[in-house]
N, C-alpha and C positions, 0 to 999 in steps of 0.2 A: 550552514556556516553562520555563526553568531559573532558579533563584535559590538562594542559600545561606541557611542558617538565621539567621546573624547579620544578613544583609541584611534578612530578613523582620522581625527584631526591631528594626530601625531604625524600623519603622512600627507594630509590634504590641507592646504591653507585656503580656507573658505569662510564666507559669511552666510552661506545658504542655511535656511532653516531645516529642521528635521523633516517637515513635510516635503520640501523641495528635494532633499536628498533621497527620500523614499521614492518619490515619483521618478527621479532620474535613474535610480537603480533598476527599477522595473523596465524603464524605457530602453536601457542599454543591454537588456537580456539577463539581468540578475534579479529575478523576481523576488520581491519582498514577501515572505510568508507570515511575518508578524513583527510587531514593534511593542516592546514593553517599556513604558515610561513611568518609572517609579515616582517621578516628581508629581505626576497627576494622582497616582494611587495613594501616595503617602502624604499628600499636601496637608490634610487636616491634623496630622499628628504634631504635637508640640512638646518641647522639653519642659519638665516640671520639677518642682521641689516638694518633697514629702515633709510637711511641717511636723506632723505627728502620725504615729502608727500604733493604735491601741488595740488590745484584744477585743474581738467581737463578743458581745454579751451572750449570744445564743449559739456560738459555734467555736469549737476549739481551734480549727485550722484557718479561720478567717481573721482579718484585721480590718479595723475601720481607720482609714487614712484621711487626713486633711491635707489637701494638695494645693500648692500655690502654682497656678498656671501662667503667672506673669501679668494678669490683668487687674490685680489688686483684690479679686474676689475669690477667696479660697473655696474649693469644692470638696464634698465628702464622697469618698470612693471606698467601696468594700472590695478588698483584695485578698486572694487566696494564695499568693506567691509566698514561698517560704523565706525569701530574702527581702520582703517588704519591711522597711524599718524607718525610724525617725531620722531625718537629716540626709537621706539619700536623694539623688537626682535620677529621674527616670523619664519615660516617654508616656504622655497622656493622650488618650483619644476622647474628645468631647462627645456628648450624646448626638446621635445621628450619623456617626462615622461607621463606614463599612470596614469590618475586620477581615482581611483576606485569608488569614490562616484558619479562621473558624467559619468563614462564609456566612457571617451574620452582620447585622447592623445594630450597634450598641445603642441603648437608649437609657432613660431614667427608669430605674426599677427599685424594688424592695427585696433585699436579700436577708432572709431570716429575721425579718422585722426591722431592718435598718435600711434607710434609703441610700441608693448609690447612683451618682450622676456621672457616668463616664467609666473609664477603665484605664488602669496602668498596664502596659503591654509588654509581652515578651517578644524576642526576635522571631519566634515561630509565628506568633499572631500577626506580625507585620509582614510575614512571608519572606523574611530575610535569611532564615536558616532553620535548622531542625531543633534548635535549642528552645525547649519549653519548660526548663527546670525552674525558671524564675523570671521576674520582670527585668527589663534592660537596666543595668546598673551603670549610669554615666559617671565620668570623672567629676570630682568636686568642683573643678573650675568651669564646668559646662554652664553656659548662659541659660537663663530661665525665660520661657515664653517665646522662643524662636522655633521656626519650623525644623523638625527633626531631619528632613531631607537635606536642608542647607547645612545644618551642624555636622551631620555624619557623612556628607558628600556622597549620598546614595541617589543623587538625582541624574545619573548618567543613563540616557535611554539605551536600550539594547535592541539591535536590529538583527533579524534573522532572514537570510537570503537563501534561495534555492540555487545551487550551483550545478549546471549540467556537466556530465562526465568529461566533455572535451575541454572545459575551462579550468584546468588544474591551476592556472595562474591566479584564479579568483579564490583559491583556498588559502590565500594569504591576504591580510588586510591591505598591504601595500598594493597588491594587484587590483583590488577593488577601488582604492583611491586613484590609481592610474586611470581607470575607466571613467570615474567621475570627473577627473581633471580634463580628460579628452572631451567629455560631454559639456564642458564649459562651466562646471560648478566650482572652479577654483584652480589652484596651482599645486602640482605635485612637489613636495618638499625634497630638497637634496638628501641623498642617502649618505649620512655621515656615521651611522651606527656600525656599519660593516667595514669601516676603514681599517687597514692593517694595524695590528698591535705588535710592537717589537717584543721579541722573546730573548731569553738568555740561555744560550746553549741549545743542544739538540734534545729532542724528546727521548728519554732513556728507554722507553718501551718500543721494541721493534714490532713491525706489522708485516705479515706476509699474506699474499693472496694465493692460496693453494688450490688452483683450478687447472683442469686440462685446457688445452688450447681452445677447444670448442665451447668451453664453459666460462671463458673470461668475461663474457657479457653479463654474467650474473652479478659481478661486483667490479665495475670498471675502475673505481677510485675509492680510496679509504683514507681520510685525513684524521690525524690524532694529535692532541696537544695536552701536555701536562701543566697544571697550575698547582704549585706547591704553597703550603701555608695558608690555606683558606680557612675561614671560620664559618661553618655552615649553621644555619638556624632558620627561623621563620623569614619568609620573604617580606619586603616592605608592604605597608597597607595598600598603597596604590596598585601594586601588582596583584595582591590577593583579591582586592575588590574587582578588578577586571577579570581575573580567572573565575571567580565565583559567579560573576554576571553571565558568563557564557557557559556555565554548568560544570566547571572543573573544580576539583577539591585541592586547595593549596596543600603541599606536603612539606617541602623545605626549599630554601632559596635555590640550591643547585638544580633540583628537579623542576621547580617552578620556572626557572630560566629557560629550560629546554621546551617546556610546554608553551611558554610565552612566545618563543621564536617560531614554534610550529604554527601558531595562528597569526603571528605578526607578519611572517615572511613565507609561510607555506613550506618551511624547511624543517623537517623533523631532525632532532639531534638525540644523542644519548650520552649520559655521563656514567663513568665507572669510578668507584672508590679505588684509587691506585694501590692502596695498601692491601686490597683483597685480590688484586690481579697477580697471578704468579707466572713469571716469565713473559715471553713474547705473546702477542695476539696473532691468531691464525684465522683467516676468513676462509671457510671451506664448506663443502656439502656435509650435512650431518651423516653420521654412520647409522645404519639401520638399527633401531632399538635404543639409541641414545635418549636420555631424558634430561629435562631442565626444569627446575623450580622457578617459575616466572614471578614477576612483580605482583601479579594478581593473586598470589598464594596458591596457584594450581600447578601441578606437575604435568608436563606435556611430554608424550612419547613422540619422538621425531621420526620422520621418514627420510629416505636417502635424498630426496629432491630438495629438502629444505636447506637454505643457506644459514649458517650459524657463525658466531664469533666465539672462538674458544681460546683458552690458555692451557697451561699445564694441568690445571685442575679439571678441565673438561669444558663443556659448553657454558658460556657466560651470558649469551644473549641470542635470541632468535632474530636474525638480521632483518631490519626494517619493520619489525612487527612489535616485539616486546623484549625488554631486558630481563636478565635473571636476577633473582632476589639475592643471591650470594654476593654479587659485586655491586649491589645498589648503594647509593649514597645516603647517609643518615647524619644525625647530629654530631657523630664522632669523626666524620670525614675531615681530613686535613689536606690531603693531596687528591686532586680530581683529574681524571682523564676525560677530555671532551672529544667526542667522536662525531664526525660528519662524513657520510658515505653516500655513494650512488648504488642503487640496487635495480635489478631487472624488474620492471612492472609486472610482467606476466608471471614470473616466479613468485613474487610477493603475493599476488592474488591467489595463486594456486595453494601456496603454503598456508595463507590465512584461512582459506576455505577448509582445507583438510584439517587444520587444528581447531577450527571454530573460534578464532580470535579476530575481533574487529576493533582496531585501535585507531586513534587519530593519525598515527604514523603510517600504518598500513593504508588507510584511506587515501593518503596523499601519494605515497610511493607507487601504488598500483595505478594511479592516474597519471603519474609522471611529474617529477619535480624539476625545477630549473637546475640543470647541471652546472651552469656557470656560477651558481651561488653556493656550491659545495665548500670551497675554501673561505669565501666571505662569511659563510654561516659559522665557521669556527671562530673567525675574528670577532663577529658580533657577540657570540656567546662568551668569548674570553673577556671582552670589554665589560659585559654585564657582570661576570663573576668577579672581576677586579673591583667594580664599583660597589657591589653588594656584599661580597665576602672577603675582599682583599686577596693577597697572595702574590706570587711571582710566577709568570708564565715562561715556559720554554719555547723553542721554535716549534713549528708545525711539521710533523712527519707525514708525507703523502705517499701511500703505496698505490701503484698503478698510475693512470693518467686521466684527468678530467676531459671527457669527450665533449667539446663545445660544438654543437652543430652549426654549420655555415650554410643555411638554406637561403637561396636567392630565387625570386620568382620574377619572370618578365611580365610586367603588368601594363596593359593598355588602359588608359583612363576611361576609354569608351566602353569598357566591359561593364562598368557600373550601370550605365544607361541601358545597355543591351540586356542585362539580366534582370534589372529591377524596374526599368522604365522611369527612374528618377534622374533628373538632370542636376547632378551635384557639381558645383564649380571645381575646377582643377585645384585652385588654391585651397579650398576647403578640404579636399581629399588629401592633399599633401600635409596640411596642418593636422588632420585627424590621425594619419598614419604616424607622423612624427610624435604626436602626443602619446600614442599607444606603444611607442618604442621601436617602430619599424623604421629602418633607414632607407630613404628614397634617394636613388642616384639616377641622374639623367635629366635632360631638359626638354625632351621631345614628348610626343603623345604616348610613347611607350617607355616606361622607366624600369629600372631594376630595383626591386624591393627586397631588402635583406630582413629576414624574419628573426625576431629576437629569440634568445635561447629559452625564454619562459613560455613560448607559444608552440609546443610540439604539435598542436592540432592544425596549424596553418601549413599547407603544402602546395596549393594551387591558386590560380587566379580567382576562382569562385570564393575561396576562403577570404581573400583580401577584400573582395566585394562585400562579403558579409560584415567584415569589420567596419568598412566605410559606412554601410547603410544602417547598421545598428546604432552607430554614434550619430549619424545624421537624423535618424528617426524613422521607424517603420511607418509612422503616420504620414510620411511624405510619399509613400507608395500609393498611387491612386488605384481605385477599384475599376477594373476593366472587364466587361463581360466577354465571354468566349464568342468568337464569330460563329454565326449560325446562318447557313445558306438557306434562304426561304424556299429554294427549289428542291431541296432534299430534306430528308428526315434523318436526324442523327442516329447512329447505330446504338443499340442498347449498351449501357455501361455495366450493369449488374449481371452477374452470372445467374443461372437458374437456381442454384442452391442459396445464393444471397437473397434472391427474390422470395424464395420459399421460407427462408429464415425470418424475414421481416413479416411476411404474411401470417406465419404461424404465431408470432408474438401478438399481432393484432387480433387474430381469431381467438386465442385464449383469453386475452384481455377483455374482449367483447362478451365473453361468457362469465365475467365476474371474477376471474382468477388474477392474482397479483403476481408480478414477475419477481423472481428471486435469482440471485447470482451466488452460487455456491462454489466451494473449492473444486479444482480439477483433479484433486487427489484425495483418497480416502484411506482408511486403515486396511491392512492386509486381510483381516478376517471379514470385513465388510465387502471387500473386492471379491474374495472367494465366494461369498454368499450369493453375489450377483453375477457369477460366471467368469470373474477375472482372477487376479492374483498371480498371474504367471511371472516368472523371474524377469522376463523382458520388460515388464511394466513397473518394476520396483524402482524407486528413486534411489540414486546413489547417495544423495545428501539431503534427506527429507528435513523440512523445517520443524516437524514435530513427529513423535513416534506414531501418532494416530493419523498421520497424513503421509503414509509411506508408499502408496501405490496409485498409479493413474486409474481414474474411475472407468469401469466398464459400462456404467449406467448413470443417468442423472438422478435416479430415484433415491439412492441413499442420502444424498445431500438434501433433497426436498423433504423426505420423511423426517429427518432430524430437524430441519427448519420448522416444519409444521408442529413437531412436538415441542420445540423451544417456545413457539408462540403459545401453545397450550399451557406450558409451565408458567407462562406470564399472563394467565387469565384471558387468553384469546383462543378458545378451544376450536372455533369454527374457522379453521385456516384453509384457504384455497389458493394454492401456489402453483406457478409454472416456471419452467426454465427451458430455454433453447440454447444448446451448447454442444461442445465436442465430447464424444465418448471414445474409448480406446479398446479395441479388441486385440491389438498386437502392436509391435514397434515398426511395422511397415507403413508407408504412406497410405495405402489403401485400407488399412485397418483403423484409420481415424475417420470417424463419421460424425454427422450432425444429427442430434436427437431432439425431438420436441416432447417434453414430458410434463405431466400435471398431476397434482395430488390434491384430493379433497378429504377433509377430516370432519368427523362428528356430524354437524348439521349444515355444512357448507355446500348446499345444493345449488344447482344452476339458477333456480328461480328465486333464490335469496337465502341468506344464512340465518340461523337461529330459530327461535320459537315464534309462532304466529297465533294470534288469538282465534282465528277463524277455523283452524284445523289442527289435527294432531301434529306434533313435531316429529318428523321422520329423519332418520339418519341417512347418510349417503349410502348408495349401493352400487353394484356393478353396472347398472343401467345408466347411472349418472356419468360414469367413466366412459361407457360406450357412446353416450351422446356427445361427450367432449371429443372423442376420437373421430366420429363421423362429421361433426361440425368442422374439425380441423381439415379433414380430407376435402370437404366441400369448399372450404375457403381457399384451399390450394388448387382447386380445379381438377382434382384427381377423380376420374370416373370410377364409380363404385359398382357398376353393373357386374363385373367379373370378380368382385372382391368376395373372398370366402371368410366367414366367421366360424372358426374351428373351436369347439369347446376345449377349455383348458389352456393355460398359459405356461410361462416359465416357472421354475420351482419357487420363485419368490411370490407368486400369486396363489390365491386359494384355488385348489384344483377344480372345485365344483362351482365357483363363482367368478370365473375368468374366461377369456377367450383369446385366441391368436388371430391376427388379421394377416391374410396372405393372398397373393395372386398366384395360386398354385403352390405346391409344396416347396419349390425352390426359391420363391420370392416372398419371404416372410417380412412384412413391413413393420410389425409391432405387436403389441398386446395391450389388453385392458382388463380391469376387474378389481376385486377386493384383494388386499394384500394378505398373505398367509400369516397366521398368528406367530409362527416361528420367525418370520422376517421382522415383525414388529418387536418381538422379544430380543432379537439380535441387535437391533438398533436402539433398544431401550425406549421404545415408543408404545403408545396405547391407541387402540382403534376406537370406533371403526374408522378405517381409512381405505380409500380406493385410489387407483392410479391408472394412468395411461402413458404409454411411451411409444412414439412413432419415430422410426429412423428415416429422416427426410431423404438421405442419399439413395434409399432403396425404392422410393416411389417412382413409378413409371414416368418418363418424361412426356410432355405434351407432344402431340403429333405436329410435325413441321407444317404439313398441309392437311388440315382436317378433311377426311373423305365424306363426312356428313355435315350438312348445314342444319343448324337448329331450326326446327319447323316453326312456321308462323303460328301465332296464338289463334286457336279456333274455339269459340264459345258455342256450345250446343244450345239450340232452342227447345230441346226436348227434356222432359222430366227424368232425372236419374232414378234408378231403382236400387234399393239396398236389400240384400238377403243375408241371413245369418246361417252358418253351418257349424255343427259341433261334431268333431271327429274323435273317435276313440283310437289311440295309437299306443305303441310301446313307449315306455319311459325314455328309451334311448333316442327316440325320434325328435329332432329339433323342430321348433315351431317355424323356423325360417324355411325348412324344407317344405312344410305344408303351404306356406305363403307362395313359395316359388312355383310349386305344382299348380296351385289355384290360378296364379297369374298366367301360366302358360296355357291353360285350358281355352281361354278366349281373350287374346291380347287386344283385339280391336274394341271390345266392349268393357273389359274390366279396367276402370280408371283408378280405383283405390282399393286396397285390401289391408286389413289390420287384425291383430289378435286382441280380443277383448276379455277372454276368460280362459283360465286353466284350472281344471277341477280334478281332484282325486278323492275317493271316498265311496260312500254308499251308491251302488248302481254301476260302479266302474270296477272291473276286475283288478285283482292284485297284479302289480307290475305294469298297469296301464294308466293312462291319463286321458282326460277329455280336454281338447283344445278347441275353443270356439273362435271363429273368425267372422268378420263382417266384410262382405264384398259389395262394392258399389259398381253398378252397371250404368254406363253413360252412353245412350244411343246418340248417333250423329245424323242419321237420315230420317228416322221416323220413330214414333212411340212404340215401345215393345208391347206385344200382346202377351197374355198369360202363357200361351203355348210356347212362344219364343223364350220367355223367361225361364219356364220349366226346362226347356231344351238346354239352355246355357247352364242352369243349375246341375243338370244331369252330367254335362261335360266336366264341370268342376269336380263333382263327386267322383266320377270315374278316373279323372287324372290324378287326384290326390290319393285315391285307393291304389292306383297302379304304381305311383312313385314312392309311397310311404307305407303301404300295407294298412292304411287306415280303414276304419268302418264308420259309417254315418251313425251317430248316436241316436237311438230311438227316443 
């Protein structure tokens, strides 16, 4: 919600500075998102007189201008504007001035051999409009040497506030002024603009609300007034300046008046050219398949649920959202119909979403407008039309009835202290509620508070407490720690999945991965590639065509993010994300996944090239290390974990594996991504990934049956023996390690694979796997005989379990 300071002061009588107003707005719950103060940005620019403008000696399209800036010392400026000429007045920026439209700071330079000190500016270069066809051409009576912001009256600061959905009253500047007045920054001025305007005769255009009994809530009231003999044209400069300042494009006086009142009072209106309206107006549901050419130049096909305003020609307006082009007002309009209506917020929201239209009118109607201002809105618009366009008004025709709510809340003043801990004096509470428009009746400790019509969000005692405390100041609420009984330990607050989510993020970050947050929805083709894409997970109203389905995996988003980094000269991307994935539309189908992607040379030990060794790309074992580091950080026991070769279809079949606790408890997968997967996502490898479903991890035991043994350090020398086994290609190295470990659990303290060989001396279809086994005696030093006995057990067990043969 944007407004200018002078516009605010039309409603608020205050001497407060801009900074004080900004602080107060945030304090009362209207957070200020930005302030644009053109007086500061345009302060260096001054009005100037072009004494002469001669052709540049070395350029056909440049002129050498001698400019009088008002200080008696003419300066030379090289100008390329086609309208630069002798005797004109324009705007000059001296050297050292920042030019917002070009994002540069102008200085003294040489242009084609001619010195130029400063610049003559266009409106585009000052950031005032998109006009860059020539420099600003000021009237002949413009003074020379004064600040341009003072001369052009463009020194009005623009304030942008964030309005929460419940505060529909703050979508009008008067509502904001009311809050500031309640906060002590001034006095709310009387509302004289909406006073009744007498009319002559009845409005000749009849209006009917054509709804079934159950649908009457769609349009409770519709007010219409005709003003004859208007002269439409450009709106006055002061109105155009305010509309431009908040980002609106002035169109003509009649349309600008409705836009002005929309922001001034939060009351959207619409104007019809009466000559283009045929017969009576009917407010009804649209007929399936009806179309309307709207004011934005687009034709919309309407659904049966959409409410429209129609005449004998057909649909003239989409109620509460956008008018039709056929009956719009232009410079030829002489008779105008002013409409002010009430619409059902839910219906407006649904219709706006289905049509894909978001206007200032829809934004306000779907949040709820002040019903009591329906008729005064017509009066205010009528007065402005008479002031700016002339004409003669008729009376106002009202179809239906304006439902003015009469909500009253029994409010004990003690409720403020009970809910907030702040002791606000009763007199201050009464004063606050009165300033906000609440009527307080009663003299005891509990009073009756009548809620104003513009506050549909206030229903209960707590809502009134909120109003009192936001004006009193949240800073008056003291911080009080929760009570903690020293005799007891507080119960855990976080659930297991919440704890694992946080631990997973810390574990991945500790391994040099950067956290990414990607969209929860992806394209249909991508979803199908990763096992999703079912109709149940398709979005009814996607924000973009390539974001149409809920994601079945976090990997598509991470892969594309890694590639975007590579496209921007950051090839060694290591990213992770912990978030929701969707296998279906049932609650149990939504799970939490922890996923990571490494690209190019983004290895765990460090990214990029290193002078001391060859630069290796990431491989499946880097992803495996990430997976096991994650499981270790989460405290998941890996003794029974099975690493099964091969993963889902999006992984390389020979360079990936599935992690599972038995065939029915698959917890995830890791490995190198399949080339087809990278091609489908327009990415380039090498790229490896890991994805673990946190919901599928076994929960920790409530009462552990085993206690971690105490640390025992042996006094005896460990012994290391190497074994090389010849096995079939299909035998996994992990099976060899498991068999060797089982041969003598009390003595084998460590076992690792240090070599895999294929070639001369090894038969076709076989491979040699070499392992190093460390024997750690605990009671005495091992003799050669004992060592050979253990070695024999290891060979026998590996041979039995894997069919291996000891390599000679």
